[in-house]
C-alpha positions in Angstrom: 0.0 0.0 0.0 2.5 2.6 -1.2 -0.2 5.3 -1.2 0.1 5.5 2.5 3.3 7.5 1.8 0.9 10.3 0.7 -1.9 9.7 3.2 -2.7 13.3 3.8 -3.3 14.1 0.1 -6.9 14.8 -1.1 -6.5 12.3 -4.0 -5.5 9.5 -1.6 -8.4 10.3 0.6 -10.8 10.2 -2.4 -9.3 6.9 -3.6 -9.5 5.3 -0.2 -13.1 6.4 0.3 -14.0 5.0 -3.2 -12.5 1.6 -2.4 -14.1 1.4 1.0 -17.5 2.4 -0.3 -17.2 -0.3 -3.0 -16.3 -3.0 -0.4 -19.2 -1.9 1.9 -21.6 -2.0 -1.1 -20.9 -5.7 -1.6 -20.1 -6.9 2.0 -21.5 -5.3 5.1 -19.5 -7.3 7.6 -17.9 -10.7 8.3 -14.6 -12.3 8.4 -12.0 -10.5 6.2 -8.6 -11.6 5.0 -6.6 -8.6 3.9 -3.6 -9.1 1.7 -0.6 -6.6 1.8 -2.3 -4.8 4.7 0.5 -2.2 5.1 0.3 -0.3 8.4 -3.3 -1.1 9.0 -5.3 1.9 7.7 -7.9 -0.2 6.0 -7.8 -3.0 8.6 -8.8 -0.6 11.4 -11.5 1.1 9.2 -13.2 -2.2 8.4 -12.9 -3.4 12.0 -14.7 -0.3 13.1 -17.5 -1.2 10.6 -18.1 -4.6 12.0 -15.6 -6.8 10.2 -13.2 -9.2 11.9 -9.9 -8.6 10.0 -7.0 -10.9 9.6 -4.3 -8.6 8.2 -1.3 -10.1 6.4 1.8 -8.6 5.0 5.3 -9.8 4.1 7.0 -6.8 5.9 7.7 -7.1 9.6 8.0 -3.3 9.8 4.5 -2.8 8.3 3.0 -5.4 10.7 4.8 -3.7 13.7 3.1 -0.4 12.9 -0.2 -2.2 12.4 0.1 -3.9 15.8 0.8 -0.6 17.4 -2.2 1.1 15.8 -4.5 -1.8 16.8 -3.2 -1.6 20.3 -3.8 2.1 20.5 -7.3 1.7 19.2 -8.1 -1.1 21.6 -9.2 -3.3 18.7 -7.1 -6.5 19.4 -10.3 -8.5 19.4 -11.3 -7.2 15.9 -7.9 -7.3 14.1 -5.4 -10.2 14.0 -2.3 -10.3 12.0 0.1 -12.8 10.3 3.4 -12.4 8.5 2.7 -14.1 5.2 3.2 -13.3 1.5 0.2 -13.4 -0.8 2.3 -15.7 -3.0 2.4 -18.3 -0.2 -1.2 -18.5 1.0 -0.9 -22.2 1.2 1.3 -21.5 4.3 -1.3 -19.2 5.9 -2.0 -20.4 9.5 -5.5 -18.8 9.7 -7.1 -20.3 6.6 -10.6 -19.1 7.4 -12.7 -19.6 5.4 -13.4 -15.9 4.9 -16.4 -13.9 3.9 -14.2 -11.6 2.0 -10.6 -11.3 0.6 -9.5 -7.8 0.2 -6.3 -6.2 -1.3 -5.9 -2.5 -1.8 -3.8 -0.1 -3.9 -2.0 -2.5 -6.3 -0.2 -4.7 -3.8 -1.0 -7.7 -6.0 0.8 -6.0 -8.9 4.1 -6.8 -7.2 4.0 -10.4 -8.6 4.4 -11.8 -12.0 2.5 -14.9 -10.9 -0.8 -13.5 -9.9 -2.5 -16.6 -11.3 -1.0 -18.6 -8.5 -2.3 -16.1 -5.9 -5.8 -16.1 -7.4 -6.0 -19.9 -7.5 -5.7 -20.0 -3.7 -8.8 -17.9 -3.2 -11.3 -20.7 -3.8 -10.3 -22.6 -0.7 -10.1 -19.4 1.4 -13.4 -17.9 0.6 -16.8 -19.2 1.7 -19.5 -20.1 -0.8 -21.2 -16.7 -1.5 -18.1 -14.9 -0.2 -16.6 -11.9 -1.9 -13.2 -11.0 -3.4 -12.4 -7.3 -3.8 -9.1 -6.3 -5.4 -7.6 -2.9 -6.4 -5.3 -3.5 -9.4 -3.2 -1.5 -11.9 -4.4 -2.2 -15.5 -2.3 -2.2 -18.7 -3.8 1.1 -20.0 -3.9 4.3 -18.0 -5.4 7.4 -19.6 -3.4 9.8 -17.5 -0.1 8.1 -18.3 -0.9 8.1 -22.0 -1.4 11.9 -21.9 2.2 12.2 -20.8 3.1 11.8 -24.5 2.3 15.5 -24.9 5.0 16.3 -22.4 7.5 14.1 -24.2 7.6 11.5 -21.5 7.2 8.5 -23.9 8.8 5.9 -21.6 6.4 6.6 -18.8 3.4 7.0 -21.2 3.9 3.5 -22.6 5.5 1.7 -19.7 2.4 -0.5 -19.0 2.4 -1.7 -22.6 5.8 -3.4 -22.3 5.7 -5.0 -18.9 5.4 -8.7 -19.5 8.6 -9.2 -17.6 7.8 -6.5 -15.0 8.8 -2.9 -14.8 11.1 -1.4 -12.2 9.4 1.2 -10.0 10.6 3.5 -7.2 8.5 5.4 -4.8 10.4 7.6 -2.3 13.3 5.2 -2.3 11.3 2.1 -2.1 12.3 -0.1 -5.1 10.1 -2.9 -6.4 9.0 -4.6 -9.6 5.5 -4.1 -11.0 3.3 -6.1 -13.4 0.0 -4.9 -14.9 -3.2 -6.9 -15.2 -6.5 -6.1 -16.9 -9.9 -7.1 -15.5 -10.2 -9.7 -18.1 -7.2 -11.5 -16.6 -8.8 -11.6 -13.2 -12.1 -12.8 -14.6 -10.5 -15.5 -16.6 -8.5 -16.9 -13.7 -11.5 -17.0 -11.4 -14.3 -17.8 -13.8 -14.8 -21.4 -12.7 -15.5 -20.5 -9.1 -16.5 -16.8 -9.1 -19.0 -14.5 -10.8 -18.3 -10.9 -11.5 -20.1 -8.4 -9.3 -18.6 -5.1 -10.6 -15.7 -3.1 -11.9 -15.0 0.6 -11.3 -12.2 2.7 -12.8 -10.2 4.6 -10.2 -8.3 7.8 -11.1 -9.6 7.7 -14.6 -10.8 11.3 -14.5 -9.4 12.3 -11.1 -5.6 12.6 -11.4 -3.4 9.9 -10.1 -1.4 10.2 -6.8 1.9 11.3 -8.3 0.3 14.7 -8.9 0.7 15.3 -5.2 -1.4 18.0 -3.6 -3.5 18.6 -6.7 -6.6 18.6 -4.7 -5.2 21.2 -2.3 -3.9 23.4 -5.1 -7.0 23.2 -7.3 -9.9 22.4 -5.0 -12.7 23.5 -7.4 -11.3 21.6 -10.3 -10.7 18.5 -8.1 -14.3 18.6 -6.9 -15.6 18.8 -10.4 -13.4 15.9 -11.6 -14.4 13.8 -8.6 -18.1 14.3 -9.5 -17.4 13.3 -13.1 -15.5 10.2 -12.1 -18.2 9.2 -9.6 -20.8 9.4 -12.4 -18.8 7.4 -15.0 -16.7 5.1 -12.9 -18.6 1.9 -13.9 -19.1 2.7 -17.6 -17.1 1.9 -20.7 -14.3 2.9 -21.3 -13.7 4.6 -18.0 -13.8 1.4 -15.9 -10.9 0.1 -17.9 -8.5 3.0 -18.3 -7.9 4.4 -14.8 -4.7 4.4 -12.9 -6.4 1.5 -11.0 -9.6 -0.4 -11.2 -11.6 -2.0 -8.4 -13.0 -5.4 -9.1 -15.4 -7.5 -7.0 -16.3 -11.1 -7.6 -18.6 -13.5 -5.7 -17.9 -17.2 -5.1 -20.4 -19.4 -6.6 -22.7 -21.4 -4.3 
């Protein structure tokens, strides 16, 4: 959840609200498995809204911060945690089954073997349970517009990422792959039905335009209203910086 680095930014707050509203639309409460939970921003939110959250991450530092936040909030009974990579869910101690699996802000883009991660979901999710993922697609309208600034490498980086692309956010180096909604649907089609797809930061600028909402509040408000209106329509649900996808396990 690299967007936590800019957690005070209006764009981040808009994105986080959109994701949380989407989750609550499809799942009101229950037992949640969160993948790449980061420092616990979402875990605490959903715990406060009636979920029992099992937060997982591969970073000991992230989980240490999460544990501290949970302790300060007095929510030890609502949020548990486990050091586990989403690429090794077969080694997860708490296997549920869960009412919902949730992964926010492109954590799952940090693997070139997303198919193996998705294959583990069937045994972890109850019949009728939900999967909600926030993923970076292969086409981003805002990045394509960078052509007009002469930034061709950035504009087309998602097109040539079969072997992953190097990324760097505030000194954090990692490799990133991009997956369209069709990939998620194809991998899960035998056991899950699609509930919905929303584009995220299709019309609202992406996070790397830091402080855009603070610098241009009227424009930001107008763009937010436009995106809220068209978020689930073609082509906007496919060309955002991210998309939110929810699927329901077949009964």
